[in-house]
C-alpha positions in Angstrom: 0.0 0.0 0.0 1.1 3.5 -0.7 1.1 5.7 2.4 -1.1 8.8 2.4 1.8 11.2 2.3 3.2 9.6 -0.9 -0.3 9.5 -2.4 -0.5 13.3 -2.0 2.9 13.7 -3.6 1.9 11.5 -6.6 -1.4 13.4 -7.0 0.5 16.7 -7.0 2.9 15.5 -9.6 0.1 14.2 -11.8 -1.8 17.5 -11.5 1.3 19.6 -12.4 2.0 17.3 -15.4 -1.6 17.7 -16.6 -1.4 21.5 -16.3 1.6 21.6 -18.5 0.0 19.4 -21.3 -2.1 21.0 -24.0 -5.4 19.7 -25.3 -6.5 17.8 -22.2 -10.0 18.1 -20.6 -10.2 20.8 -17.9 -10.9 18.4 -15.1 -9.4 14.9 -14.8 -9.9 12.5 -11.9 -6.3 12.7 -10.5 -7.2 10.7 -7.3 -8.4 7.8 -9.4 -5.1 7.7 -11.3 -3.4 7.5 -7.9 -5.7 4.6 -6.9 -4.6 2.8 -10.1 -1.0 3.3 -9.3 -1.5 1.9 -5.8 -3.1 -1.2 -7.3 -0.3 -1.6 -9.9 2.5 -1.1 -7.3 0.9 -3.6 -4.9 0.3 -6.3 -7.6 3.7 -5.8 -9.2 5.5 -7.0 -6.0 4.3 -10.5 -6.7 3.4 -10.6 -10.4 6.0 -8.4 -12.2 3.4 -6.5 -14.2 5.8 -3.6 -15.0 9.5 -3.0 -15.1 8.9 0.3 -13.4 8.4 -0.2 -9.7 8.9 3.3 -8.3 5.5 5.1 -8.0 7.1 8.4 -8.9 8.4 7.1 -12.2 5.0 5.5 -12.8 3.5 9.0 -12.9 5.6 10.0 -15.9 6.0 6.7 -17.7 2.5 5.4 -17.2 -0.1 8.0 -16.2 1.2 11.1 -18.1 2.4 9.0 -21.1 -1.1 7.5 -21.4 -2.8 10.9 -21.0 -0.7 12.4 -23.9 -2.9 10.7 -26.5 -6.2 12.0 -25.1 -6.5 14.8 -27.7 -6.4 12.2 -30.6 -9.2 9.9 -29.4 -12.5 9.9 -31.2 -15.6 7.6 -31.4 -17.7 5.5 -29.1 -15.7 2.2 -28.8 -11.9 2.0 -28.4 -9.7 -1.1 -28.2 -6.5 -1.1 -26.2 -4.5 -3.8 -28.0 -1.8 -5.5 -25.9 -3.0 -3.7 -22.8 -0.5 -5.4 -20.5 -1.2 -3.9 -17.0 -4.0 -1.8 -18.4 -1.9 0.9 -20.2 -2.9 3.1 -21.7 -6.5 1.7 -21.6 -7.3 2.0 -17.9 -6.0 5.6 -17.6 -7.9 6.6 -20.7 -11.1 4.8 -19.6 -11.0 6.7 -16.3 -10.6 9.9 -18.3 -13.3 9.2 -20.8 -16.2 7.5 -19.0 -18.5 8.1 -21.9 -16.4 5.9 -24.3 -16.6 2.1 -24.3 -13.3 0.4 -23.9 -12.1 -3.1 -24.6 -8.7 -4.0 -23.1 -7.2 -7.1 -24.8 -4.1 -9.1 -24.0 -3.1 -12.7 -24.4 -1.3 -12.8 -21.0 -3.7 -14.2 -18.4 -1.6 -12.9 -15.4 -1.9 -9.4 -16.7 -5.6 -9.5 -17.6 -6.3 -11.0 -14.2 -4.9 -7.8 -12.7 -6.7 -5.6 -15.2 -10.0 -7.3 -14.3 -9.4 -6.7 -10.6 -8.5 -3.1 -11.3 -11.7 -2.6 -13.3 -13.7 -3.9 -10.3 -11.8 -1.9 -7.7 -12.0 1.3 -9.7 -15.6 0.8 -10.6 -15.1 1.2 -14.3 -18.5 0.3 -16.0 -17.2 1.3 -19.4 -14.4 -1.4 -19.6 -14.5 -5.0 -20.9 -11.4 -7.2 -20.6 -10.6 -9.9 -23.1 -7.9 -12.5 -22.7 -6.8 -13.8 -26.1 -5.2 -12.8 -29.4 -6.6 -10.0 -31.5 -6.7 -12.2 -34.6 -9.3 -14.4 -32.8 -11.5 -11.6 -31.6 -14.5 -10.8 -33.8 -16.8 -8.2 -32.2 -20.3 -7.6 -33.7 -19.4 -4.1 -35.0 -16.2 -2.4 -36.2 -14.0 -0.5 -33.7 -13.8 3.3 -33.9 -10.3 3.5 -32.5 -7.5 1.0 -31.8 -4.7 2.2 -29.6 -1.4 0.3 -29.0 1.5 1.0 -26.7 4.7 -0.9 -27.6 2.7 -3.8 -29.1 4.4 -4.6 -32.4 5.7 -3.2 -35.7 3.3 -0.9 -37.6 2.7 -3.4 -40.5 1.9 -6.2 -38.0 -0.5 -4.0 -36.1 -2.4 -3.2 -39.3 -2.5 -6.8 -40.5 -3.7 -8.2 -37.2 -6.4 -5.6 -36.7 -7.7 -4.9 -40.2 -10.7 -7.2 -39.7 -11.8 -4.8 -36.9 -11.7 -1.6 -39.0 -14.6 0.3 -40.6 -14.3 3.1 -43.1 -13.8 5.7 -40.4 -11.8 3.6 -38.0 -8.3 4.7 -36.9 -5.3 3.0 -35.4 -3.2 5.0 -33.0 0.3 3.4 -32.3 2.3 4.9 -29.5 6.0 4.7 -30.4 9.4 6.1 -29.7 11.4 7.0 -32.8 9.6 6.4 -36.1 11.3 6.3 -39.5 9.9 6.4 -43.0 10.8 2.8 -43.6 8.3 1.8 -40.9 5.4 3.6 -42.6 6.3 3.1 -46.3 5.1 -0.5 -46.3 1.6 0.8 -45.3 1.2 3.4 -48.0 -1.1 1.3 -50.2 -3.6 0.4 -47.5 -3.6 3.3 -44.9 -3.0 7.0 -44.7 -0.5 7.8 -41.9 0.2 10.9 -39.8 2.9 11.2 -37.2 2.2 13.4 -34.1 4.8 14.3 -31.5 3.6 13.6 -28.0 4.3 15.9 -25.0 5.1 13.9 -21.9 6.3 16.1 -19.0 9.4 14.7 -17.3 10.1 12.1 -20.0 13.3 12.7 -21.9 12.8 10.0 -24.5 11.1 10.9 -27.7 7.5 9.9 -27.9 5.4 9.8 -31.1 1.9 8.7 -32.1 1.4 7.1 -35.5 -2.2 7.6 -36.7 -3.3 5.2 -39.4 -6.6 5.6 -41.3 -7.7 2.9 -43.8 -7.8 4.0 -47.5 -11.0 3.5 -49.4 -11.0 0.1 -51.2 -11.5 0.0 -54.9 -13.3 -2.7 -56.9 
């Protein structure tokens, strides 16, 4: 458990980080982000859910990094592909309670934690799936697919194209992105690269946005 003093410090760090980021909603539930970090820190002692164990670093590398993509989210239903310990999906689902979220991962240990976090945080807008995305076939197309360190761009598209409708988008959170990584997709998607602002994180963060091109008969 994180002691009350440290929880206050974490909340203050998250609030300061949010204030310095542009394009975010005016009021975000900072205390609930801290509740998530407390769960993650506790479970990680036994289950190795994340390589980052220090709650202070979790603020930057998990909470603020996840929040950096908020301005790019659209639609009613979003899939967090390869959610791991619920990142960025749980942070985004807390921030956008009006959007339905599916958090998918093939690792049962991690989805067990995510399911418990959904219960403890009272997130009625989240569904957790244990399995491979290639085997998941929802009734309707997904408006937005977001990934964080899941795979190469071509692999992401190939594994998720059965989920895409004409207006769907894939948002891939990456570090450095080169033209070679996007060139192979030019015939099937339109790509845009956005620089992400993550306070306190020295590493380069980018968001690759992929939109399916219209098919021709």
